[in-house]
C-alpha positions in Angstrom: 129.7 95.7 93.4 126.1 94.8 93.3 123.3 96.6 95.1 121.4 94.9 98.0 117.7 95.2 97.6 116.7 94.1 100.9 115.3 97.4 102.1 113.6 99.6 99.8 114.2 103.4 99.4 117.9 103.5 99.8 118.9 107.2 100.3 121.2 108.5 97.7 124.1 108.4 100.1 123.6 104.8 100.9 123.2 104.0 97.2 126.3 105.6 96.1 128.2 104.1 99.2 127.0 100.6 97.9 128.9 101.2 94.7 132.2 102.8 95.7 134.7 103.0 98.3 133.5 106.8 99.4 136.7 107.2 101.7 139.0 107.5 98.8 136.8 108.0 95.5 135.6 111.6 96.2 137.5 112.8 92.9 135.3 110.6 91.2 132.3 112.6 91.9 133.9 116.0 92.3 132.7 116.3 96.1 130.9 114.5 98.4 130.2 117.4 100.7 127.0 118.7 101.8 127.9 122.1 101.0 128.5 123.5 97.4 129.4 126.4 95.9 126.3 128.8 95.6 125.5 129.2 91.9 123.3 132.1 92.5 126.0 134.0 94.7 125.7 137.8 94.6 128.2 138.9 97.2 126.5 142.7 97.3 123.3 140.9 98.2 124.8 138.8 100.8 126.5 142.0 102.5 123.1 143.6 102.4 121.1 140.9 104.1 123.8 140.5 106.9 123.6 144.5 107.3 119.8 144.1 107.6 120.1 141.1 109.9 122.2 142.9 112.7 121.1 146.3 112.4 117.6 146.1 112.6 115.7 146.0 116.2 116.3 142.3 116.7 118.7 140.2 115.3 117.7 137.7 112.4 119.4 134.7 113.3 117.4 133.0 110.5 119.0 135.5 107.8 122.5 135.1 109.2 122.5 131.3 109.2 120.7 131.1 105.6 123.6 132.9 104.2 126.5 131.6 106.3 125.5 127.7 105.8 124.6 128.1 102.3 128.0 129.6 101.2 131.3 128.0 100.4 134.3 128.6 102.3 135.8 130.6 99.7 132.5 132.6 99.5 132.3 133.0 103.0 135.7 134.8 103.0 134.5 137.0 100.0 131.5 138.1 102.0 133.7 139.0 104.5 136.1 141.1 102.6 133.1 142.7 100.9 131.6 143.4 104.1 134.6 145.4 105.5 135.1 147.3 102.1 131.4 148.3 102.2 131.1 149.5 105.8 134.8 149.5 107.2 133.7 147.2 109.9 134.6 143.5 110.6 132.2 141.2 109.7 133.3 138.9 112.3 133.4 141.4 115.3 130.2 142.7 114.1 128.4 139.3 114.4 130.3 138.2 117.5 128.6 141.7 119.1 125.3 140.6 117.8 125.4 136.8 119.1 126.2 134.9 122.1 126.6 131.1 123.2 127.1 128.3 120.7 125.4 130.4 117.8 128.1 132.7 118.4 130.9 130.1 118.5 129.5 128.4 115.2 129.4 131.8 113.0 133.0 132.4 114.3 134.1 129.0 113.0 132.3 129.5 109.7 133.8 132.7 108.8 137.5 131.8 109.8 139.5 130.3 107.1 140.0 126.7 107.5 143.4 126.7 108.1 143.0 129.6 110.9 140.0 127.1 112.4 142.2 124.4 112.7 145.3 126.0 113.8 143.0 127.4 117.0 141.6 123.6 117.6 145.0 122.3 117.6 146.4 124.9 120.1 143.4 124.5 122.2 143.9 120.7 122.0 147.5 121.0 122.8 147.6 123.8 125.4 143.7 123.6 127.1 142.7 121.1 129.7 142.1 117.6 129.3 144.1 115.1 126.9 145.2 116.2 123.9 145.7 113.6 121.5 142.1 113.2 120.2 141.7 116.6 118.1 145.3 116.9 117.4 145.6 113.6 115.8 142.3 114.2 113.8 143.8 117.5 112.6 147.1 116.3 111.8 146.0 112.9 110.4 143.0 113.9 108.2 144.1 117.2 106.6 145.7 117.1 103.3 149.3 117.8 102.9 148.5 121.2 101.6 145.8 122.0 104.3 148.1 120.5 107.1 151.1 122.9 105.9 149.2 125.9 105.8 147.5 125.1 109.2 151.1 124.6 110.9 152.1 128.0 109.2 149.3 129.7 110.8 150.0 128.1 113.9 153.4 129.5 114.1 152.2 132.9 112.9 149.4 133.4 115.5 150.8 131.5 118.6 154.6 132.6 118.1 155.8 128.9 118.4 156.1 125.7 116.2 153.3 123.3 116.7 156.0 120.7 117.0 157.6 122.6 120.4 154.0 122.4 122.1 153.4 118.8 121.0 156.9 117.9 122.6 156.2 119.9 125.6 152.6 118.6 126.0 152.9 114.9 124.9 154.7 112.2 125.8 156.1 108.7 124.5 155.1 106.7 121.4 152.0 109.5 121.2 154.6 112.2 120.9 156.3 110.7 118.2 153.3 110.0 116.4 152.2 113.3 116.4 155.4 114.8 115.9 155.9 112.5 112.7 152.7 113.5 111.8 153.5 117.2 112.0 156.3 116.8 109.8 154.0 115.7 106.9 156.5 113.2 105.6 153.8 110.8 104.3 154.9 109.3 101.3 152.4 110.2 97.9 150.8 107.7 96.1 152.4 107.2 93.0 150.3 104.6 91.3 152.7 102.0 91.3 152.3 98.8 93.9 155.0 97.9 95.6 154.4 94.3 96.8 157.8 94.0 98.2 157.6 96.9 100.7 154.3 95.8 101.6 155.5 92.3 102.7 158.6 94.0 104.3 155.9 96.1 106.3 154.0 93.4 107.4 157.0 91.3 108.7 158.4 94.4 110.4 155.2 94.9 112.5 154.8 91.2 113.0 158.5 91.2 114.6 157.7 94.8 116.6 155.6 93.4 119.2 158.4 93.1 121.9 159.8 96.3 123.9 162.1 99.0 122.2 160.2 98.4 118.8 157.7 101.8 118.9 160.0 103.4 116.2 158.5 100.7 113.7 155.0 101.5 114.4 155.6 105.0 114.1 157.6 104.7 110.8 155.0 102.5 109.1 152.0 104.3 110.4 152.9 108.2 109.7 155.2 107.4 106.4 153.7 105.3 104.3 150.9 106.4 101.9 147.1 105.5 102.4 146.8 103.1 99.6 150.1 101.0 100.7 148.9 101.0 104.2 145.4 99.2 103.7 147.3 96.7 101.5 149.9 96.4 104.5 146.7 96.0 106.8 145.0 93.6 104.9 148.2 91.6 104.4 148.7 91.3 108.2 145.4 89.9 108.6 146.0 87.1 106.1 149.4 86.3 107.6 148.0 86.5 111.0 144.8 85.3 111.1 143.7 88.5 112.7 143.3 92.3 112.5 146.3 94.3 113.3 144.3 96.0 115.8 144.4 93.2 117.9 148.0 93.3 118.0 147.8 97.0 118.9 145.3 96.5 121.7 147.9 93.7 123.2 151.1 95.7 122.3 150.2 99.0 123.6 147.8 101.0 126.3 146.4 104.2 127.0 146.8 107.1 124.5 149.5 105.3 122.7 146.9 102.5 122.0 143.8 105.0 121.2 146.0 106.9 118.7 147.1 104.0 116.7 143.6 102.6 116.6 142.5 105.7 115.3 145.0 106.3 112.8 144.3 102.6 111.5 140.8 103.6 111.2 141.5 106.9 109.3 143.6 104.7 106.8 140.7 101.9 106.5 138.0 104.5 106.4 138.0 108.2 107.0 134.4 109.1 106.9 133.7 106.0 109.4 136.4 107.6 111.6 134.3 110.9 111.9 131.0 109.0 111.9 132.5 107.4 115.3 133.6 110.7 116.7 130.3 112.5 115.9 128.4 109.6 117.6 130.5 110.1 120.7 130.2 114.0 120.7 126.2 113.2 120.5 126.4 110.6 123.4 127.7 112.7 126.1 125.6 113.9 128.6 125.8 117.5 127.2 126.7 117.0 123.4 130.4 118.3 122.8 129.6 121.2 120.3 133.0 122.0 119.7 133.5 118.8 118.2 130.2 119.0 116.3 131.0 122.2 114.9 134.7 121.2 113.9 133.7 118.0 112.3 130.5 119.4 110.5 132.6 122.6 108.9 135.7 120.9 108.3 134.0 118.2 106.2 131.0 120.0 104.9 132.8 120.6 101.5 134.7 117.3 101.1 133.0 114.1 102.4 130.1 114.8 105.0 127.7 112.9 102.5 130.1 109.9 103.2 130.1 110.3 106.9 126.3 110.8 107.0 126.2 107.4 105.0 128.4 105.5 107.5 126.8 106.9 110.3 123.6 105.4 109.2 125.0 102.3 108.5 126.7 101.4 111.6 124.4 103.3 114.2 121.1 102.5 112.5 119.7 106.2 112.9 120.6 109.2 110.8 123.1 111.7 111.6 120.4 114.5 111.1 117.9 112.8 113.4 120.5 112.4 115.6 121.2 116.1 115.8 117.8 117.0 115.9 117.5 114.6 119.1 120.6 115.5 121.1 121.3 119.4 120.2 119.1 122.2 121.5 119.6 125.8 121.5 120.5 128.3 118.9 122.8 126.3 116.9 120.6 123.5 116.3 119.5 124.8 112.9 123.2 125.7 112.0 124.4 122.2 112.8 121.1 120.7 110.8 121.9 123.1 107.9 125.4 121.9 107.3 124.4 118.2 107.8 121.7 119.0 105.3 119.4 116.3 104.8 117.9 113.0 106.4 119.1 109.7 105.3 116.2 107.2 105.1 
C-alpha cells in the first residue's frame, strides 16, 4: 500500500496505519501497545519507591503513577507480591488508604490482574444501574478466548454465580442471546483455510433472515464464525446487495439489539476504531466517563492502543492525547495521559 504524502509530518502511528491493517496485524510488530515491559525493572527499587511515596508527610502521587504507569501488567503484579513479602501489608489496600477519588480508582484498576478487572466491570455492567449491553459486549466481544475464559472463571469465583446466569436475568431478547453466545466462547478459530462456500452460505442466510423469527441466524453467524471469515461475509454481503450489512441491521432491529449488532460488526471490521469511538463518546459527555476511559486505556495499553490512537486521530481530527488533556480534570489526568503516552501530530 502506498503512503499518502499530502500532509507532512505523519506520526509514527499514522505511518504504521497506512502500511497495514492494525486491527489484525499486531503479531507482525509484537505489540502495538503504548506500555511495554520496563527493561530496567528492579522490583526492590520499585517497592522502596512506593513505600517512600506513601509513608512520608504527603503522599507522592507523581512517584506512585510513575511506577505503575511505566510497568507492564506482569511487572505490577510482581511489585504487589514483593511489597507484601517485605512489609506484610497489601499494596492495593495501602494505596487505597493513601489516595481518593478517581486517582484511587485508576490505581486500583492498574493493580488488579486483568481478569479481575474485567470480571468486576462485567458484574457492574450486568447488576448495576443503567443498561448492561455496552460494557458487557465490549468485554465479551473483544477479549481473546484465554482472557475471556479467565475472566468468567474469576467472575464465578468472586460473585458465586456464572456470568451466564446474570446475563439471563438482566437482559432480554436477541441481546441476551448474543451475550450468552459470546460468553460461551464458541467462536471458531481461524485455521488459515478460506471456506468460500461457507461465506456464500452465510451471506445467503443473512439475506434471507430479514423477516420475523430469524434472529437465531444473526446470533449464530455473528458469534460463531471467526473474524477473518466474518470480514469476508461482510464484504460479500455488500457486493451482492449493493449496501453494507449495517444498513440491514438498522432496518431489521431496534434498540439494544440493533446497537449490539452494529457494535459487533465494528469490532469485526476494525477493533481499534470501535475503541476509538468509545473513547470519543466517553470524552463527549458533560462529565467525562472516567470508568470507561480507565477501563479501555488500561485494558488496551499493552495490545493495540497505538492503533486506537491512530484511528481516533484519523476519524475525529484531533489526537486522543489532546482530547484527554482538554476534557479530563483532577489527579487521574496525568495517569490517563501516561497510559496514552504521546501526542499524534
